Structures are given as structure tokens and as C-alpha cells.
C-alpha positions in Angstrom: -8.0 13.2 57.6 -7.4 11.6 61.0 -9.7 12.5 64.2 -7.7 12.9 67.2 -10.9 13.9 69.1 -14.4 13.0 68.8 -16.8 14.4 71.4 -20.8 13.1 70.9 -23.7 14.6 73.0 -21.5 15.5 75.8 -23.2 16.6 79.7 -22.2 17.3 82.7 -24.1 18.8 85.6 -23.5 20.0 89.3 -26.8 19.6 91.1 -29.5 21.4 89.0 -26.6 23.5 87.0 -26.1 21.8 83.7 -22.7 23.2 82.5 -22.4 21.2 79.2 -25.2 20.3 77.4 -25.3 17.7 74.9 -21.9 19.3 73.2 -20.7 17.7 70.0 -17.4 18.5 67.8 -14.0 16.8 66.4 -11.2 18.1 66.2 -8.4 16.5 63.0 -5.1 15.7 64.2 -2.5 18.8 63.6 -5.8 21.0 64.0 -5.9 24.0 66.0 -9.1 24.4 67.8 -9.9 27.7 70.0 -13.0 27.2 72.3 -14.3 30.5 73.5 -16.8 31.7 75.8 -17.7 33.8 78.7 -17.2 32.9 82.3 -19.7 29.7 83.1 -20.0 28.7 79.2 -19.0 25.6 80.3 -15.5 25.5 77.9 -13.6 24.6 80.8 -15.4 21.9 82.5 -15.2 20.5 78.1 -11.8 20.4 78.4 -11.4 18.9 81.7 -13.4 15.9 80.5 -11.4 15.8 77.5 -8.2 15.8 79.6 -9.5 13.3 82.0 -9.4 15.1 84.9 -13.1 15.4 85.4 -16.1 12.7 84.4 -18.7 13.5 82.1 -22.5 12.4 83.3 -23.4 11.3 79.8 -22.3 11.2 75.7 -19.1 9.4 74.2 -15.6 10.7 74.1 -12.5 9.5 72.2 -9.0 11.3 72.9 -6.6 9.6 70.8 -8.4 7.0 70.1 -8.8 6.3 74.7 -12.1 7.4 77.0 -10.1 9.7 79.2 -12.4 8.3 81.5 -10.2 5.4 81.4 -6.9 6.7 80.4 -4.6 5.8 82.9 -0.3 6.6 82.2 -0.3 5.7 78.7 -2.8 8.4 77.8 -1.3 11.0 79.8 1.9 10.1 78.4 0.5 11.2 75.0 -1.1 14.8 76.1 0.2 18.1 77.5 -1.2 20.3 79.7 -1.0 23.8 80.3 -3.5 25.1 83.2 -4.1 28.9 83.7 -1.1 28.4 86.8 0.8 25.7 87.6 1.9 24.4 90.8 5.5 23.9 90.5 8.0 24.7 93.2 9.1 27.8 92.5 12.3 27.0 94.6 13.1 25.6 91.4 15.1 26.7 88.9 13.7 26.1 85.4 16.0 23.6 84.3 15.6 21.6 87.7 11.9 22.0 87.3 11.8 20.5 83.2 13.7 18.2 84.4 11.7 16.8 87.7 8.5 16.8 85.6 10.4 15.4 82.3 11.2 11.9 84.4 7.4 11.1 84.5 7.2 10.5 80.5 8.8 7.8 78.6 9.5 10.3 76.1 10.7 13.8 76.6 11.7 16.4 74.4 15.7 17.9 75.1 15.5 19.9 77.9 18.0 22.6 76.4 15.9 22.8 73.4 12.5 23.2 74.8 14.4 26.1 77.0 14.8 28.0 73.8 11.7 27.2 72.3 10.3 29.3 75.1 12.7 32.0 75.1 14.1 31.4 78.7 17.7 30.4 77.9 19.0 32.9 79.9 17.1 32.0 82.6 17.4 28.4 82.6 18.9 28.4 86.1 17.3 31.6 87.5 14.7 30.0 90.6 11.1 30.5 89.2 10.0 32.3 91.9 12.8 35.4 90.4 11.0 35.5 87.0 8.6 37.8 85.9 4.7 36.6 85.4 5.2 36.2 81.7 8.7 34.2 82.1 6.9 32.1 84.9 4.0 31.6 82.1 6.8 30.5 79.4 8.0 27.8 82.4 4.2 26.2 82.3 4.4 26.1 78.3 7.5 24.5 78.9 6.2 22.1 81.5 3.4 20.9 79.4 5.9 20.3 76.6 8.3 17.9 78.2 6.9 14.9 77.2 6.7 15.8 73.7 2.9 15.1 73.4 1.0 14.4 70.3 -2.3 16.5 71.7 -1.7 19.9 73.8 -4.3 21.6 75.4 -4.1 25.0 76.4 -5.9 26.9 78.9 -5.8 30.8 78.8 -1.9 30.3 77.8 -0.8 34.0 77.4 -2.5 35.4 80.6 -0.6 37.9 82.4 2.0 38.8 79.0 2.0 42.0 77.6 1.6 42.2 74.4 4.9 41.7 72.8 5.2 38.6 75.0 2.0 37.3 73.6 3.4 37.6 70.0 6.5 35.6 70.8 4.1 33.3 72.3 1.8 32.9 69.4 5.2 32.5 67.3 6.2 29.5 69.6 2.5 27.7 69.8 2.3 28.0 65.6 6.1 26.4 65.7 4.3 23.1 67.8 1.9 22.8 65.1 4.1 22.9 62.2 5.7 19.9 64.1 2.1 18.3 63.4 1.1 18.6 67.3 -3.0 18.9 67.6 -3.9 21.8 69.8 -7.1 22.5 72.1 -6.9 26.1 73.4 -9.5 28.1 75.8 -8.5 31.9 75.3 -10.4 35.3 76.5 -8.2 37.3 73.8 -10.1 36.8 70.6 -7.1 38.2 68.4 -5.3 35.1 69.8 -8.2 32.8 68.6 -8.1 34.6 64.9 -4.2 34.4 65.1 -3.6 30.5 66.0 -6.7 28.8 65.4 -8.1 26.9 62.2 -11.4 26.7 64.0 -12.8 28.3 66.7 -16.1 27.0 68.5 -18.5 29.6 70.5 -20.3 27.7 73.8 -22.9 30.1 75.4 -24.7 28.1 78.7 -23.3 24.6 78.1 -23.8 24.3 74.1 -21.8 25.1 71.4 -23.7 27.7 69.3 -21.4 28.3 66.6 -18.6 26.3 65.1 -16.3 27.2 61.9 -13.4 28.7 61.0 -12.8 32.2 61.7 -13.5 33.6 57.6 -16.7 31.1 58.1 -17.8 32.6 61.8 -17.5 36.4 60.2 -19.7 35.3 57.3 -22.2 33.8 58.8 -22.9 37.0 60.9 -25.0 39.5 59.4 -23.2 42.8 59.7 -22.4 46.4 58.2 -19.2 47.6 56.7 -17.7 50.5 58.3 -15.8 53.4 56.5 -14.4 55.9 58.3 -12.1 58.6 57.6 -11.0 62.4 59.1 -11.9 65.3 57.2 -10.3 68.9 56.6 -12.5 71.9 57.7 -14.9 72.5 55.2 -17.3 75.8 54.5 -19.8 73.4 52.9 -22.4 71.3 54.6 -22.0 67.2 54.2 -25.2 67.0 53.2 -24.1 66.2 49.4 -21.5 63.6 51.0 -24.1 62.1 53.7 -27.2 62.4 51.6 -26.7 59.7 48.6 -25.2 56.8 51.0 -26.6 53.8 51.0 -25.7 53.6 54.9 -25.8 55.7 57.8 -23.1 58.9 58.5 -22.1 60.3 61.2 -19.5 62.8 62.2 -17.9 63.5 65.6 -15.6 66.1 64.8 -13.8 65.6 61.9 -14.2 62.2 62.2 -17.4 60.8 59.9 -18.1 57.2 60.3 -20.3 55.4 57.6 -22.0 52.1 58.5 -23.7 50.2 55.1 -24.4 47.2 53.9 -23.1 48.7 50.1 -20.1 49.0 51.0 -18.4 49.1 47.6 -21.1 51.9 46.4 -20.8 54.2 49.3 -16.9 53.9 49.0 -17.0 55.0 45.6 -19.5 58.3 46.5 -17.3 58.9 49.5 -14.1 58.6 47.5 -15.3 60.8 44.2 -16.6 63.8 46.3 -13.8 63.9 48.1 -11.6 64.0 44.5 -14.0 66.5 42.7 -13.2 69.0 45.9 -9.4 67.9 46.0 -9.4 66.1 49.1 -7.3 63.9 51.3 -9.1 61.5 53.5 -6.8 61.1 56.1 -7.1 57.8 58.1 -9.5 56.4 55.8 -10.4 52.6 57.0 -12.8 50.4 55.7 -13.8 47.5 58.2 -15.8 44.1 58.2 -17.0 42.2 60.9 -14.0 40.7 62.9 -13.9 37.5 65.2 -14.7 40.1 68.6 -17.9 41.6 66.2 -18.9 37.7 65.6 -18.5 36.6 68.7 -20.4 39.1 70.9 -23.3 38.7 68.4 -23.2 35.1 69.0 -22.9 35.0 72.7 -24.9 38.0 73.3 -26.9 38.2 76.6 -24.9 35.6 77.8 -21.7 37.9 77.7 -22.4 38.9 81.4 -22.6 35.3 83.3 -21.1 35.0 86.3 -18.7 31.9 86.3 -20.6 29.0 87.6 -18.3 26.1 86.4 -17.0 24.0 89.1 -13.4 24.7 88.0 -10.1 26.3 88.8 -11.3 29.5 87.1 -12.1 31.9 90.3 -9.1 31.1 92.3 -6.5 31.2 88.9 -7.4 34.6 88.0 -7.3 36.1 91.5 -4.1 34.3 91.6 -2.7 36.0 88.4 -4.6 39.4 88.9 -1.6 42.4 89.4 1.0 40.0 88.4 3.5 41.8 86.6 3.8 41.2 82.5 6.8 40.2 80.8 9.4 42.7 79.2 
């Protein structure tokens, strides 16, 4: 499999702060890599170095066979970048913005096709200033795709979206991978990473602390399975239900939750107990660790760090705060 990105022992410091501390990873052509981490973990600095927007202090980086420090126009012609907030003139219409930015590329996607892809056909001739927050974010995505890039960097692509709009955007991004595009994604939405990414790299304090498929990461963290259900009113105590369990049971009103390292045995006991009494266990669920559990376990005490990267993260989060979401 051909490699689109190779990073070896990448370092970057700002004064005494080591923002990126010996990071190494590869991204294969056609792969979606999600980079996760708390503010200050070094993910934005890492991606900006890959884009050629920030120089590195040490290490080796190859993006599409080119050192991004010396990429130049030919390199930039092959990549697409979707920032958290683009600086496009909002007095332009969606179509005018795409025409303007598309002129900078030797090969561009047909504008009408791109507008349809991001579901803005009925807003194609509206000024960007009149669009909702989610619709403007779709314009940002279209601008990143106008040059028909081989490699796409997506920085928090669904910020400001409501849940339905986020799901639609995931479909758009998934369609890009089906066309062979390679994608590097940064996001704070764990469900987004789990849905879109072939592989996930978790960063903390400038280092990659885990790298693998979502399923590999889930399996790497030892955690109990949670069995949960609602009980009807009972006259008898629950000792007969809870005492034989391998795991720990707890009750909140009618809701019972069991955290267990032996879910098969404990689930069999619970269901047998209910069947003997003719009881239906309402809302019965069995949940293993999800990507959020894995993430919190991996970053641990680092998750509350302040954002210390020299980047636009703080400005962007302020600018998008309170933006009206797409309907």
C-alpha cells in the first residue's frame, strides 16, 4: 500500500514549551486518520506542519512525496485544507467564492457538482453572510475541495452543526474516501472519529500515546462491561439478583447497573433470574468500552490542560461560539 504521509520523530517548540515531542506515524493513500487530543496536545501544530503552514524544528516529514517545508505551489495544488473558520469574503455568494478560489488551481472540480455535494444547491447564489453557521461551514468544506485534492486536511469540520447536519456532512466526507481521497481529520467529537476514521491517533503533551483502528484502541483498554436494565416493582429484596454476580451491581430507583469483567456469565444469571419470575427487563443494554472511554483513559490527567499551542484554536472557538447551527 502506498504511503501518502510519513512522519518520523517530529519536534516543534515554542520557547520552553515542547508542543510536538518526537511524533512518528504514517498515513496510507485512501486512509482516514483522525487525530484526537485535549487542547494543547500538539495536534494542530502537527497538522499545520504537514500542510506546510508551520516549520518544524526537527524530524522528517514527507507529504505526497514532498517535504512540506519546501512544497511550493505544486505541492499546495495537490492538497485541500478546511480550517475551523475560513477567511472568505462573506459578501460573495457561494458560487462566486468557489469561482474565485478555484481559479488558483490547475485542476478544479465542477462548481455545480461541488455545490450539490455539500447540499447548497438552493443557496448557490445567496451571499455567504446570509447563510446559517452550518451552511457557512459547508462552504468552507467546498472551498477545501475545489482544487480536486489528493489529500484533504479537515480541522473540526462540523463545528456549529446540529446533529442532523453533522450526520449529513459525515456522508459527504465518506463519499470523498470512496473516490480515493486521503483525509487527516482533527475533531473533538468522539462519535465523529469513530464513524469516519480508519485509524485514530491520540495525542497528549506533544506525543502520540495510542495509534490504531477504533476497535484496536477499544480492545487495548481494560474496562468492565456495563449491563443495565429497569425492573418493575418487586416485593422481594434484590439480594438474590445481585449477590451471585461476578461484577458489582448498583441500583437507582428502578434502574439497575452492573459493571462486570464477566458479562456472559452475569448476563446469563440476570436473564435466568428474570425468566424464573416472569419479569421483563425493560431497556436492557450491554455496553462495552466505546471510543470515548478509551480516549478518557488514555489522556487521563491531560484532558483539562489549557490550550498552549501557538495556533488559531482560541480565536476560532471564540468566533464560532453561539453561531446559529444549520437546520
